[in-house]
KELUMGU-303139 format. One record per residue (C-alpha): x, y, z; residue in one letter. Coordinates in steps of 0.25 Angstrom, whole numbers, plus 5000, padded with zeros to 4 digits. Layout:
// residues N
XYZa/...
END
This chain:
// residues 543
494749534694x/494349664701x/493649584712x/494849494714x/495749614716x/494849674726x/494749554734x/496249544734x/496449684739x/495449664750x/496149534754x/497549604754x/496949724762x/496449624772x/497749554773x/498649684773x/497749784780x/498249824794x/497449784806x/496549884812x/497250004819x/497349984834x/496850094844x/497850204846x/498750124836x/499750244836x/500050234851x/500450084850x/500049974860x/499650034874x/500549994886x/500049884895x/499849994906x/498850064898x/497450034904x/496250084896x/495249984901x/494350084908x/494050234907x/494750254921x/496050174918x/496150244904x/496050384910x/496950354921x/497950284912x/497950414903x/498150504915x/499250414921x/500050414908x/499850564905x/500250604919x/501550534917x/501750604904x/501650474896x/500750524885x/501050414875x/500450324885x/499250414888x/498950414873x/498450274874x/497250324882x/496850414871x/495950374858x/496950414847x/496350334836x/495850454828x/497350494826x/498250434816x/499050314821x/500350394819x/499950514827x/499350434839x/500650424847x/501050574846x/499650634847x/499250534858x/500350584867x/499950724864x/498550714866x/498750634879x/499550744885x/498550854881x/497450764887x/498150754900x/498350904902x/496950924899x/496450824909x/497350864919x/496851004919x/495350974916x/495050844922x/494650824936x/495450704942x/494250634949x/493550624935x/494450504932x/493850424944x/492450434937x/492950354925x/492450214924x/493350104928x/492649994920x/493049954906x/491649984900x/491650124906x/490350194909x/489250094908x/488350204901x/489350234890x/490550134889x/491150214877x/491550344884x/492050384898x/491950534900x/493050604909x/492550754908x/492150854897x/493150974894x/492551104889x/493451184879x/492751314874x/491351264869x/491851124867x/491651004877x/492650894876x/492350764884x/493550694889x/493150544889x/493650404887x/493150304877x/493250154875x/493850114862x/494249984856x/495649944854x/496349814848x/495549684849x/494249754854x/494849794867x/494249924872x/494950034880x/494650174886x/495350294881x/495150444880x/494150454869x/494450504855x/493550624856x/494350664869x/495650644862x/495250734850x/494850844860x/496150844867x/496750954858x/495551044858x/495551034874x/497051054875x/496951184867x/496151244878x/496951184889x/497851274898x/498251224912x/498051334922x/498551364936x/497751464944x/497051514930x/498451534924x/498651454911x/499951374910x/500751394897x/500751264888x/502251254889x/502051214904x/501151094901x/501651034888x/502550934895x/502550844907x/503750844917x/503650734927x/502150714926x/501850864927x/501850984917x/502751094919x/501651194923x/501351094934x/502751094939x/502851244939x/501551244946x/502051154957x/503351234958x/502451364960x/501551284970x/502751244979x/503351394979x/502051464981x/501651364992x/502951384999x/502851534999x/501351545002x/501551435013x/502651525020x/501751645019x/500551575024x/501351515036x/501851655040x/500451715040x/499851595047x/500951595058x/500751745060x/499251735062x/499451615071x/500451695079x/499551805080x/498351715085x/499351645095x/499751785101x/498351815105x/498151685114x/498651675128x/499351535127x/500751535122x/500851395115x/500251445103x/501251555101x/502351445101x/501551355092x/501351455080x/502851455076x/502751305075x/501951315063x/503051385055x/503451275045x/502351175046x/501351285042x/502151325029x/502251185025x/500751165027x/500451285018x/501451235008x/500751105007x/499351165006x/499751264995x/500451154988x/499251074988x/498451184982x/499451214971x/499551074967x/498051064966x/498051184957x/499051124948x/498150994945x/499350904946x/499150764940x/498850654950x/500250604952x/500750744955x/499550774963x/499750654971x/501250694974x/500850834977x/499650794987x/500550704995x/501650814996x/500650905001x/500050805011x/501450775016x/501850925018x/500550945026x/500850815035x/502250875037x/501751015040x/500750955051x/501850865057x/502850975057x/501851065065x/501550955075x/502950935078x/503151085080x/501851095089x/502450975098x/503751055100x/503051185103x/502051125112x/503051045120x/503951165122x/502851255126x/502351155137x/503751135142x/504051285143x/502651305150x/503051205161x/504451245163x/504051385166x/503851345180x/505151295186x/504451225198x/503951115188x/505351065183x/504950925185x/503650945178x/504351015167x/505350895165x/504250795165x/503450875155x/504650895146x/504850745146x/503450715142x/503450825132x/504750765125x/504150625125x/502750675120x/503350765110x/504250655105x/503050555104x/502150665096x/503250695087x/503550555084x/502050535081x/502050655072x/503150605064x/502550465063x/501150515059x/501750615049x/502550515043x/501350415042x/500450525036x/501550555025x/501650405022x/500150375022x/500050465009x/500750365001x/500050224998x/501350144998x/501850185012x/500450215018x/500550085027x/501850145033x/501150275036x/499950205043x/500950125051x/501650245056x/500350315059x/499850195066x/501150185075x/501050325079x/499550315083x/499250385096x/500350315104x/501050445106x/499850515112x/499850425124x/501250375125x/501450455138x/500250395145x/500550245140x/501150215153x/499750185159x/499350045156x/497950075151x/498450185141x/499550085137x/498549985134x/497650085126x/498850125118x/499249985115x/497849965110x/497950085101x/499250035096x/498749895093x/497549955085x/498550035077x/499649945075x/498749815074x/499649705078x/498349625080x/497049645074x/495649595077x/495549455070x/497049425071x/497549295076x/498549305087x/499349215097x/499449295110x/499749235123x/499949095116x/498449105112x/497949105098x/496749185095x/496149295086x/496049445090x/494649475093x/494649615099x/495649725101x/495449835111x/496349945116x/496749865128x/496649715125x/496449615113x/495449495113x/496049375107x/495049255103x/495849125106x/495649005097x/494848935108x/493849055109x/494449115121x/494749265122x/496149315125x/496149455130x/497549515128x/498049655132x/498349735120x/499749765125x/500049615123x/499949635108x/500949755109x/501949705119x/502049555117x/502249465105x/501049395099x/500649315086x/499749375076x/499349275066x/498549365057x/499749455054x/500449435041x/499849335031x/498549255031x/499349125033x/500149065044x/501048935046x/500748835056x/501648715060x/501248565064x/502248485071x/502348335069x/503248225074x/503548105065x/504447995063x/505747995055x/505147905045x/503948005042x/503848045027x/503948195026x/503348195012x/502148115016x/501948215027x/501948335018x/501048265008x/500048235020x/500148385024x/499848425010x/498648335010x/498048385023x/498248535019x/497548515006x/496448435011x/496048445026x/496748575028x/496348645015x/495448745022x/496548785032x/497748785024x/498148905016x/499048825006x/500348905009x/501148815018x/501048665021x/502348585023x/503048475032x/504448485037x/505348415047x/505548515057x/506548435066x/507148295068x/506948245083x/507648125089x/506348035087x/505448105077x/505348215066x/504748345069x/503848385057x/503248525055x/502048535046x/501848685042x/500548735036x/499948875034x/498548935035x/497749055040x/498049085055x/496549055059x/496648915054x/498048875055x/497848805068x/496748715062x/497648685050x/498848645059x/497948555068x/497348485055x/498748465049x/499248405062x/498048315064x/498048265049x/499548235049x/499448155062x/498348075055x/499348055044x/500448015053x/499647915061x/499347835048x/500947825047x/501347785061x/502747755056x/502947915054x/502447945069x/503547965079x/504147835084x/505047805096x/506147705092x/506547605103x/507247495095x/508747475099x/509747525088x/510647415082x/512147465082x/513347395077x/514747425083x/515647465072x/516947385069x/518247455069x/518847465055x/520147405059x/519547285065x/518647265052x/519947255044x/520647155053x/519447065056x/519546925050x/518446855043x/517746755051x/518246605051x/517646505042x/517046395050x/517646255046x/516846145041x/
END
């Protein structure tokens, strides 16, 4: 009886016993965006979520199985927040790049992946990731249980510092727009101090430069020193701001924004000074020439040249500065490169471009930058089809289809229209014209075209376009257009093949070939309606 009861209890326990607890069951199922397949993706996923302030999501990258299920959600977010503060302060960013990007981790030890070791007093705590098994035998990488257990002990000794001054805990317990309050306060202090120190340093620098300029015999440097007022202050502000943000140890996203702002300020400061320099130097040269009243004509000519050249250089400065600003950002980098290329060195020799040789040289430089053609492009120029074989600063060599070489002045590609078959996609359309009789079956012609393309023309046709349409109805024939597509290099061969095979097909059906009809047309004169009504039936012959 006792054995029977024992067996019944075991059976009931097997039936009603809950399934084995899942990994971090208290957190719930992780979102689909959580990637823990490799040590690298797990560490980056944790930092990305923590730096956004999404600590419940960051908790999925911690091994919390030692905690009761009911406490994992609350404790996981708290521990993720503390770990983020610790690593932001103690971890070198480049250490993340050394983590393995393979699911199996380090070949020497596939269970753990060490980031760093932190020392607190006499204790050393390794910060590492471990590979754990979750539902259905799947394995993922998370911060190891030993690391998670050590977070509170490390955090108790954690105090962020700025220039050796501890930051009160109230200033780093919350995150506002991705940054702790102490970092926002540090940014505000950085802006204020950089502005004040920049003004002081600018004044000292200009005073020193003015003193040095007064010792020289030339006078243009005396006029150039005041041009630095403003640009120099902005330059000092940018450099001091970069130093301040480096001391604050900003997260990657905030550091990215700060770096680009600093770079933009430096570019604007340099461009500002260049514009001031151009203005000062043009005024100095003009004043020097106009001192002699006998050279009035020369002064007017020089003034005209200075106005033109200054306008050219100022426009080039604006374009280059805008291009450098845009090139900082990946999404608009191509726009920046295009602006920089369009500026080129055209402005440097624009005053001498009237000479033909220099004009050709300028055209060659422009062609190499803008690249309307490239070596290997297939072009149609002067009604000749060929491939660009060589590009120099004065001419372009085009290899024509019949092995001839066409030497074209480089200005031809800038001043006149030409066809570049290599621009755009890798495929082009080519027509084949046919003249057939009115009785020709269009569906049969389409079926024959499809057969040709899928058999004899298979190596030439790209499979994109192949159709037959009636393009025009003439007085004696139908004008049929066969349209096919293929790579530019073989499109001519494909068109010739289609034309040949279609003519072979039409010769087998001579009634579809164009026919000149000379038989007279039978016509019957219409009978007026009134006469039809009055017409009497023919008389019946008598027997």
